[in-house]
N, C-alpha and C positions, 0 to 999 in steps of 0.2 A: 699350434700351442704358443702362447705368449712368451717372449724372452724374459728371463729373470736375471736380476743383478746379484743374487745371493751367492753365486758360485765364484764371483770375482773378488780377489783380494789384492787391492792396489796399495796396501798399507806400507809397502817397502819402496814405493815410488812417490815422487812429488808430482801428483797429477790432480786434475779437477775431481770434485766429489761426484760419484756416479749418480747420486740422488738429484743432482741439478740437471739431469737430462729429463726434463719434464716440461709441460707447457709453460712458456715464459722464460725457459732456461736455455741451455746450450742446444745447438743443432747437432744431431748425430751424424758425424762425418765419417765416411769410409774411404779407405785407400782406393783410388781408381774413380771416385766420383768426379763428375764434370759439372762445373758451375757456370751459369750464364753462357753455355755453349762454347766455353773458351778455356776455363782453368781446370786442369786435371790434377787432383790431389795425389801426391806421391809420398809425403812424409808429414808427421806432426812435428811442429817446432816448439809448441808450448801452449800455455793457457794463462788467463787472468780471471779476475772476478767477473768480468763482463764479456769474455770472449775466449775463443780458442784460435790458435794461429797455425797455419799449415803451409808447407812447401808445395807449391803448385806449378805445373808446367803451363805456360801461356801457349796454347795451341796455335794461336795466330802468329806469334813472333818467335816461337820455338826457344823461349828462354824461361827461366824460373823466376817466380815472384813469391813474396810472403803474402798469403791470403788470410786476412783477419775476419772471422765470422762472429759478429756480436750476438749476445743473447737477445731473444725477442723482447724481453722485459726492459732491455737497456734504455735508460732515460725515459721510462714510462711507455716504451714501445713506439715512440715517435720515429717515423722514417727520416724526418729532417733533423737528425741528431746533431748535437753540438760538435761531436768529433768530426763528422763529415764536413760540416760547414767550415770548421777551423782548418782542417786539412786542405780544403779547396783554397782558402785564403793563403795559407802557407805556400802551397804549390805555385800559385799564380801571381803573387804580389810583385816580386822583383827578383827575377832569376840572376840579375847582375850583382846583387848585393853579396858581399863576401860571406855573410852568414847563411845565405840560402842553401849552400852545399853542406851545411852542418845541422840541418833539420831533415827529418825523413818525411818527404812529401807523399803525395797520392798519385798512383798510376791509373786507377780505375775504381769505380764503385757501382754497386747494384744491390737490389733486394732479392733475397731468396726466400721462398715460402716452403716451410717444412712442417713436420708433425707437431712441432713445439711453437709454431707461430711464424711471424715474418722477421727475417734476420737481415740487417744491413751488413754488407760484405765490402771490405776495403782491400784493394790490392796495392802492395807497397814494394819498393825496391828490396831485393834480397841482400841482407848483410851477413857477416860471418861470425857474429857472436855479440857479447856485451861486456861492459867493464866489470860486472860482478864475476862473470866466468873468467875473464882475463886475470883478475887478481889472484886466482888460485895457481897461476903459472909462476908466481913469484915467492914461493916458499910458504911455510906454515903461518908466517906473520902477515902475509898478503900485503906487503908494503911495496908499492910501485916505485921504480927509480925516479929520482927528482926530475930528470929531463923529460921523462914520459908524463909525469904529472903536470909539468909546465905545458906540454903540448896539448894534453887534454883540456887544461884550463883555457888556453888561448882559443881552441876551437869551440868549446862550449860557450864561452862568453861571447864569441862572435855570433853563434847561433841564437843566444838569448837577446843580443842587441837587435838582430833581425826580427825575432818574435815580438819583442816589446815595442820597438820604435816603428817598424814597417807594417807589421801585421796586427798590432793591438791585441796580442794574445799573451796570457799568463799560463805557463805550463802547469805549475802547482803540484807536480808529482815527480820531481827530479830525484833520481836515485841511480846507483851504478847499473842496475838491470835495465834502465830505460835509456842508457847511452850505448848506442850500437857501434860496432866496429867493422871496418873493412880496411883494405890495404890499397893505397894509391897505385894506380897502374896495373893492378892485378886483374886477371881474367876470372872474375868470380864464377861465371858460368862453368868454366872448366873445372874449378874446384868442386862445385856442386855435383857435376856429373861423375867425377872420380869418386866422390864420397858415396853416391848412390850405387856405384858398381861394387864397392867394397864393404858396404854395410847394409844390413837387412832390418826391417822394422819389427818391433815386438807388438803383437796384436793379441788381445784377449777376447773373450766372449762376454757380452755381445761385441761384435767386431768393430764398433765405433770407439771402443776403449783401447787407446793406442798410447804407447810410451813415447814421450818426446825424444827427438833425435837432435844431436848437436854436431855441427861441423867442426872438424879439427883445424884450428888456425895455426899456421906456421908463423912465428914471430919475425917481423922484418928486422933488418940490421940497424935501422935508425928510427927513433921516435917520430921524426917528421914524416916517415912513410905511412904512419897510421892515418886513417880517415875516421873521425868520430861524428856521429849524428845523434841529435836529440830525437827520441821516438816516444810513442804511446801518448797520444793526446786525449785519451778517454776521460780524464778528469780535468782537462784544461778549461779555461774560461776566457771570455773577452775581457779586456780592460774595463769596459763600462757595463758588463753584464755577467755576473758570476753564476756558474752552474750550481755550485754548492758553497757552503761556508766552512765546513770542516774539511780541510785539505792537507796534503803532504803526507809522506811516510812518517810514522810516529817518531822515529829516532831523529828525523831531520826537520821536525816541525818548528816553525818560527814562533817566538813568544806571543806575537799579536794574534796568531791563529789559536794558540792554546787558551788565551783569556777572552777570545771572542771580540777582539777589536778589528778595526778596518784593515784590510790588506790589499796590496796592489802588486805591481811588477817587482817591487823591492823584496817581496816575500820569496820570489825565485832566487834573488841574490843571496839571501840567508841560506836557502836550500842548497845552492851550488857551492857556497862556502863550506858548508858541512860535508858535502860530497868530496870536495878537493882535500879537506883535512883527512877524511877517511881513506882516500886513495894513498896518501903519503904515509899515514900512521898505521893503517891496517885495522882500524877499529873506529866505531862512531864516536864523535865528540861528546854527544849527550845521549848515551844509551838509555838510561833510566830503568828502574825496576819497581815492581810493586811489592809492598810488604803489608799484607792484610793484617798481620798480627799487631803491627805498630800503627796501623791506620792511615797509611798514606798511599796515594795512587801513583801510577807511572808518570803522569803529567806533573804531579807535585815533585817527584824525585828529579825529573828532568829540569824543572824550574830551579830547584835547589842547586843542581850542577851548574846551570847558567850563572847563578848568583855567586857560586864559589869562584868562578873565573872573572866575572864582569861586575860584581857588586849588585846592589838592589835594583829592581826595575824602576824606571822613572814613574813618579806619581801620576803625571799626566797621561802616560800610557795605561796605567792601571785604571784610571778613571774612565778611560774610553772603553775598556773591556766589558762586555756584557756579562761575562761569568767570572770576573776577577774575584768576586766575593767567595766563589767556590774554593779558591786557593789561598787568598790573602786576607789578613785582618785590616782594620782601618788604618793601621800604621805602615802598611806595605810589607809586613812580615808574613811569611808562609804560616798557615794555620796549623798544619799537621806535621811539619818536618822543618828542620833548621839546616841551613847550609853548613857544611862540615867545617870550613875554615875560610878566612879571607886572605890566607897566605898563598893560595893557589894562584897561578897565572897561566895564560895561554903559552907563554914562553916555557914555563916549567913543564907543562904537560907535553909539549912537542919534544923537548929534550929527554924527558923520562920515557916516553913511548917509542922514540926512535933515536937512541943514543948514538947511532952511526952518523948522524948528520953533523956537519961541521958547524961551528958557532956562527959563521957568516950565513950559511944556508938556512939554519934554523931561525935566526933573527929576521932574515929577509922574508922567509915564509910567513912568520907571525905578522910582520908589518903588512904583508900582502893580504892576509886573511881578515885582519881587524876591521877594515872599512866595510866588509860584507856582513859582519856579525854585530853591528850596532843594534842596540835594543830598539830605538825608534826607527821605523821604516824610512822616514824622511831623511834620516842621517846616513843611510847606507849609500854607497856609491852605485852608480848605474853600471850596466854591463859595458857601455862605451867607455866610461871612466876607468873601469877595472882593467880594460885592455891596455891602458897606458901604464899599468903598474910596473915598478922597477924590477920586481922579481921575475916578470915574464920576459924581460928584454934580453 
């Protein structure tokens, strides 16, 4: 008798849609499955739009890895996918570069054929969590300490310098969930094995519907003990060959992307600037909301928030945008919504949302952020230049 999905209620869990287990979609993975005669699945770690991720034991080396299994429709079903080629470039370009250790490279790759098609599988180093999860450890406002935000900033900018200058790669999907965490000098394998001894998986019927498992991270004594790595290159592009044009998480999207103008490595800089702001402030800088009753979209609201802080978008940038007319009139004004006030400033927002910061720290933070949040991509500083910022020293 065929398996049915109707008896499964995953509404209380943040997991993939069971309906996506079909031809072209997710591969049905079961605990205990062995892939490529080498990787034995022991837990589920999570999922994304184009993949599920699993904790697997490397039977050859007796250590655990993160095994990412892409949907078979991913990138049109091509086996030579962007992500694989980009990961190979990242892994092999320059292991001596300081930023190399701040990107998650590739350990192994292969193709697995299942009932839903051919799936590219990527084995990566196992980490202990991500910045999104870590933020919940710092109270309901989720504001990370200043010293920790500085450490994240240094390591992420170093990783971006490596990606941009050495690898010719634009990440284009930087967000707290894609910045992974480990602890320098920690025996990660022992942490994993202890977790497996003390925690049991939640499995539904059909038995490939499994709840994601999270390792419990003990915070180190010093921010400098953290190791951060940029991960998930599924939406990444080459500098000279873009996978797609609509990129970035919506709350972190750069203005040139919204209006359909050209974008490059500087778009990652806007992106990481917004991430750094969110880590210290506990909320997105440009969250945006839709109001169908008043007739504006989330992108229009986000553009209005930008204009509240930084003033009108430059006319030359608007002229370059393929869809600028969707949001702006001929005079550079938003068509459906108006900025609230020109009295707002980045300084005021930082002090308002995090009043515990000293005047010196708040102003230093603002001066650090501003060069990353210039409207014109060409006016933003590079990752290399940002690493010399006074706030990081």
